[in-house]
PADREN-949890 format. One line per field, with one value per residue (C-alpha): x, y, z. Coordinates in nm, 3 decimals. Example, Ala and Ser with C-alpha at 12.3 -4.5 7.8 and 13.67 -1.06 7.14 Angstrom:
2
c1 <- (1.230,1.367)
c2 <- (-0.450,-0.106)
c3 <- (0.780,0.714)
***
This chain:
422
c1 <- (8.608,8.218,8.037,7.804,7.520,7.552,7.539,7.220,7.024,7.137,7.159,6.997,7.216,7.525,7.457,7.349,7.661,7.894,7.746,7.950,8.251,8.120,8.028,7.746,7.774,7.386,7.578,7.855,7.589,7.355,7.628,7.737,7.386,7.338,7.673,7.638,7.294,7.422,7.715,7.455,7.255,7.575,7.676,7.338,7.293,7.678,7.567,7.270,7.445,7.750,7.460,7.344,7.658,7.714,7.377,7.421,7.769,7.638,7.336,7.603,7.790,7.457,7.394,7.738,7.684,7.329,7.485,7.344,7.615,7.446,7.194,7.512,7.748,7.461,7.438,7.804,7.731,7.529,7.775,8.045,7.785,7.739,8.123,8.149,7.880,8.009,8.362,8.170,7.961,8.302,8.460,8.189,8.161,8.503,8.472,8.187,8.341,8.664,8.462,8.285,8.547,8.722,8.424,8.437,8.788,8.689,8.416,8.532,8.422,8.104,8.167,8.015,7.712,7.913,8.156,8.059,8.000,8.267,8.506,8.841,9.026,8.892,8.571,8.690,8.574,8.794,8.686,8.960,9.271,9.538,9.877,9.973,10.160,10.504,10.564,10.929,11.197,11.202,11.505,11.310,11.343,11.140,11.268,11.493,11.706,11.748,11.852,12.122,12.231,12.286,12.402,12.151,11.940,12.112,11.844,12.121,12.332,12.007,11.934,12.282,12.233,11.924,11.692,11.467,11.280,11.552,11.686,11.998,11.984,12.320,12.492,12.206,11.957,12.008,12.018,11.692,11.531,11.635,11.529,11.166,11.136,11.242,11.025,10.684,10.765,10.804,10.449,10.304,10.399,10.355,10.007,9.950,10.041,10.311,10.607,10.713,10.960,10.811,10.915,10.982,10.876,10.522,10.340,10.074,9.835,9.906,9.861,9.518,9.460,9.449,9.328,9.661,9.570,9.389,9.307,9.712,9.918,10.063,10.153,10.384,10.738,10.718,11.005,10.834,11.090,11.023,10.654,10.710,10.608,10.805,10.538,10.392,10.285,10.356,9.992,10.033,10.263,10.129,9.777,9.835,10.020,9.611,9.542,9.366,9.356,9.094,9.074,8.876,8.655,8.878,9.213,9.054,9.132,9.486,9.726,10.073,10.299,10.573,10.843,10.947,11.063,10.786,10.800,10.602,10.632,10.419,10.360,10.276,10.391,10.542,10.582,10.676,10.395,10.616,10.987,11.205,11.035,10.664,10.680,10.915,10.995,11.112,11.036,11.003,10.674,10.572,10.272,9.956,9.699,9.431,9.181,8.903,8.535,8.304,8.094,8.435,8.578,8.461,8.542,8.889,8.915,8.844,9.134,9.368,9.321,9.352,9.665,9.806,9.687,9.865,10.193,10.121,10.033,10.419,10.577,10.429,10.342,10.030,9.807,9.439,9.215,9.004,8.746,8.773,8.510,8.334,8.582,8.907,8.875,9.077,8.950,8.902,8.801,8.509,8.596,8.920,9.064,9.368,9.588,9.783,10.107,10.113,10.440,10.475,10.797,10.579,10.250,10.045,9.919,10.124,9.954,10.126,9.879,9.574,9.365,9.128,8.847,8.801,8.548,8.536,8.621,8.995,8.895,8.664,8.957,9.189,8.958,9.031,8.772,8.713,8.432,8.209,7.970,7.741,8.016,8.018,8.280,8.248,8.448,8.670,8.736,9.042,9.202,9.542,9.712,10.030,10.171,10.319,10.493,10.841,10.927,10.656,10.654,11.075,10.979,10.718,10.978,11.267,11.059,10.837,11.158,11.382,11.563,11.794,12.119,11.959,11.680,11.567,11.475,11.120,11.216,11.028,11.271,11.596,11.646,11.660,11.886,12.135,12.130,11.895,11.970,12.107)
c2 <- (7.372,7.413,7.071,7.038,6.910,7.192,7.443,7.259,7.248,7.612,7.777,8.086,8.088,8.036,8.350,8.567,8.483,8.549,8.907,8.946,8.927,9.190,8.906,8.855,8.494,8.384,8.327,8.099,7.911,7.869,7.746,7.472,7.339,7.339,7.164,6.919,6.810,6.757,6.534,6.366,6.266,6.203,5.953,5.775,5.715,5.575,5.375,5.269,5.183,4.995,4.815,4.720,4.606,4.394,4.200,4.144,4.017,3.754,3.682,3.627,3.394,3.174,3.169,3.066,2.772,2.662,2.619,2.960,3.115,3.319,3.522,3.536,3.683,3.933,4.061,4.093,4.407,4.561,4.553,4.708,5.024,5.023,5.022,5.306,5.474,5.423,5.580,5.888,5.898,5.883,6.149,6.372,6.300,6.354,6.686,6.815,6.699,6.912,7.185,7.185,7.133,7.433,7.638,7.525,7.629,7.988,8.006,8.127,7.969,8.144,8.349,8.265,8.416,8.613,8.772,9.121,9.260,9.513,9.599,9.638,9.633,9.948,9.755,9.490,9.489,9.490,9.236,9.273,9.435,9.370,9.541,9.837,10.109,10.179,10.568,10.596,10.826,11.144,10.984,10.654,10.527,10.299,9.939,9.981,10.240,10.060,9.742,9.989,10.153,9.829,9.634,9.356,9.353,9.444,9.542,9.685,9.331,9.139,9.368,9.317,8.924,8.879,9.209,9.405,9.240,8.985,9.117,8.946,8.908,8.915,8.870,8.964,8.988,8.639,8.527,8.678,8.566,8.206,8.256,8.337,8.023,7.778,7.961,7.972,7.588,7.539,7.684,7.521,7.145,7.227,7.290,6.952,7.030,6.769,6.945,6.854,6.956,7.023,7.078,7.477,7.385,7.232,7.043,7.197,6.972,7.117,7.458,7.361,7.162,7.471,7.715,7.916,7.785,7.954,8.232,8.361,8.212,8.558,8.599,8.249,8.187,7.921,7.685,7.617,7.360,7.134,7.298,7.343,7.641,7.754,7.807,8.121,7.983,7.661,7.585,7.454,7.170,7.107,7.068,6.889,6.617,6.483,6.516,6.154,6.058,5.846,5.918,5.703,5.964,5.884,5.987,6.328,6.632,6.648,6.929,6.975,7.280,7.346,7.610,7.718,8.007,8.181,8.305,8.608,8.791,9.079,9.222,9.560,9.640,10.002,10.290,10.369,10.144,9.834,9.971,9.760,9.413,9.540,9.357,9.085,8.833,8.603,8.586,8.303,8.200,7.891,7.766,7.595,7.388,7.163,6.890,6.859,6.720,6.942,6.955,7.114,7.333,7.639,7.575,7.470,7.785,8.005,7.754,7.877,8.235,8.211,8.010,8.302,8.571,8.362,8.409,8.757,8.818,8.632,8.859,9.172,9.355,9.543,9.396,9.372,9.115,9.209,8.999,9.046,9.138,8.955,9.175,9.126,8.715,8.476,8.298,7.964,8.085,8.094,8.311,8.453,8.674,8.891,8.973,9.313,9.441,9.779,9.935,10.242,10.430,10.376,10.442,10.184,9.857,9.568,9.228,8.921,8.684,8.522,8.230,8.096,7.831,7.691,7.463,7.190,7.402,7.288,6.943,6.903,6.992,6.774,6.496,6.471,6.277,6.047,5.778,5.912,5.754,5.572,5.447,5.725,5.914,6.268,6.572,6.714,7.087,7.237,7.526,7.721,7.992,8.195,8.124,8.344,8.521,8.685,8.980,9.209,9.069,9.131,9.470,9.514,9.380,9.628,9.930,9.858,9.741,10.028,10.257,10.522,10.310,9.986,9.713,9.518,9.165,9.026,8.837,8.499,8.507,8.569,8.184,8.178,8.432,8.432,8.798,9.035,9.384,9.449)
c3 <- (7.545,7.621,7.564,7.298,7.479,7.738,7.452,7.314,7.657,7.789,7.454,7.574,7.890,7.715,7.503,7.781,7.976,7.717,7.673,7.998,7.782,7.552,7.279,7.076,7.023,6.880,6.541,6.654,6.897,6.625,6.425,6.658,6.728,6.331,6.245,6.562,6.429,6.064,6.257,6.419,6.102,5.929,6.193,6.191,5.836,5.850,6.169,5.975,5.673,5.838,6.014,5.668,5.524,5.809,5.766,5.399,5.484,5.714,5.454,5.175,5.405,5.473,5.099,5.001,5.302,5.114,4.793,4.645,4.485,4.228,4.513,4.709,4.434,4.327,4.688,4.679,4.444,4.673,4.978,4.766,4.701,5.072,5.131,4.899,5.067,5.389,5.323,5.167,5.472,5.706,5.535,5.560,5.913,5.984,5.791,6.007,6.344,6.254,6.147,6.507,6.726,6.545,6.560,6.970,7.016,6.917,7.210,7.551,7.865,8.009,8.329,8.668,8.728,9.020,8.741,8.667,8.324,8.207,7.967,8.108,8.430,8.511,8.570,8.784,9.172,9.453,9.723,9.994,10.091,10.359,10.471,10.570,10.285,10.414,10.452,10.258,10.288,10.060,9.845,9.766,9.432,9.170,9.194,8.841,9.019,9.333,9.136,8.944,9.278,9.473,9.157,9.184,8.847,8.562,8.268,8.021,8.010,7.961,7.657,7.535,7.566,7.444,7.428,7.665,7.880,7.957,8.283,8.448,8.839,9.002,9.384,9.598,9.341,9.223,9.554,9.682,9.358,9.434,9.814,9.693,9.423,9.760,9.985,9.763,9.680,10.038,10.127,9.850,9.952,10.311,10.189,10.021,9.684,9.470,9.366,8.987,8.771,8.460,8.067,7.970,7.622,7.526,7.185,7.007,7.181,7.512,7.436,7.307,7.613,7.813,7.587,7.485,7.142,6.971,7.168,7.237,6.945,6.879,7.258,7.267,7.144,6.866,6.717,6.398,6.331,6.600,6.615,6.997,7.231,7.504,7.773,7.881,8.253,8.447,8.395,8.049,8.131,8.456,8.365,8.047,8.318,8.309,7.942,7.856,8.214,8.339,8.745,9.035,9.211,9.538,9.358,9.406,9.467,9.319,9.389,9.237,9.229,9.008,8.948,8.592,8.408,8.167,7.823,7.694,7.353,7.491,7.184,7.202,7.534,7.545,7.796,8.162,8.296,8.172,8.268,8.493,8.637,8.559,8.209,8.101,7.816,8.048,8.401,8.683,8.866,9.071,9.008,9.196,8.984,9.133,8.950,9.154,9.166,9.032,9.360,9.510,9.299,9.406,9.772,9.667,9.479,9.775,9.954,9.701,9.744,10.117,10.062,9.848,10.105,10.396,10.177,10.135,10.467,10.593,10.343,10.474,10.129,10.105,9.838,9.690,9.514,9.273,9.098,8.739,8.490,8.209,7.956,8.163,8.225,8.034,7.751,7.931,8.262,8.460,8.723,8.823,9.135,9.051,9.322,9.302,9.557,9.605,9.491,9.696,9.465,9.166,9.373,9.176,9.197,9.063,8.955,9.094,9.108,8.942,9.062,8.824,8.783,8.477,8.574,8.307,7.994,8.033,8.103,7.822,7.595,7.794,7.780,8.162,8.350,8.647,8.717,8.937,9.204,8.967,8.748,8.446,8.327,8.445,8.369,8.630,8.748,8.696,8.884,8.860,9.018,9.045,9.399,9.319,8.998,9.084,8.910,9.049,9.410,9.366,9.279,9.566,9.828,9.686,9.698,9.979,10.207,10.119,10.368,10.335,10.350,10.213,10.156,10.483,10.362,10.485,10.784,10.665,10.388,10.582,10.662,10.268,10.160,10.450,10.472,10.622,10.383,10.066)
***
């Protein structure tokens, strides 16, 4: 979340920046400043009351030592009143602090100055594209038909077992899925990321830490009995590795990667555009996460983008990169680039990765700090990216690599699959 001190010092810039998200935050920002002022006044009153109470307690001790018990007993009544007053002030302070925190949770991150204003994905800016779109044979099929023809993904079986959006991968389809996971992890660890195996369920504090709560509460699966959430992305457990951590400046940068299944309710997603692997309730993803010094986070951001580009180049998939507009940028993100692969059989672009810089927004929620060269605690910057989300990468491979007599396997994956064709 945004820091109160930053809001106080840059009020107009914050309001102006959030306009890029099509949000008029004037009232919320005014309320933050007002609540913070009330909180500060209560804190001052409480500090003064406690200081006066401590001073009188010390005075009472001195009076007893000098035999002035009557005067000491008279002052005791005053300390009792001060203690009662300090409890009242403490309760009021906690109420104001909680109200302020809840309000701050509702305010999204301020987009980076280079983020364009816009309402939806139609306003995103294409900044890069690479790869040749293949020309397919006349009988080319979308991936859901290929999956059925070659018996590699069974959507109907998944529907029977769990419901729509839970496919079952079979035979060479399962092997190709596993090959992609291993390949992505190998590429990430070769680039210096440390591999983690992470929990698939997280507590409420973890969801608040990365900004899924309260923003995306309805999109997550929740076990109310144990108050745990199925993860929507490895970003949540991975970034929370560093919750309540104070790092040394020399610890930075830190990069971790992990494979997890991801779970999303995706309420309200219907229609032909979500057929097959295009949108699922359960899917596999390999994530990269970075903790960076604020001075280096945008350089690291560009490095993450180059890393994902390198993977797609090796897979020889045609792709493009979009800079998301303010209205399409995620709640906690200051800047996001989306990667999309071209699905030749569907004749449309499919999102396969988002790379985001959250600056200090998540770190403030997580209380993730480092001790800088001046010996002061400073918020780190956090970043994350899909490297990569598997369903649409798999869809792109099936569709773009199909031939009249089968589906070729990208050359870089053959050592992982053990076969070169389906």
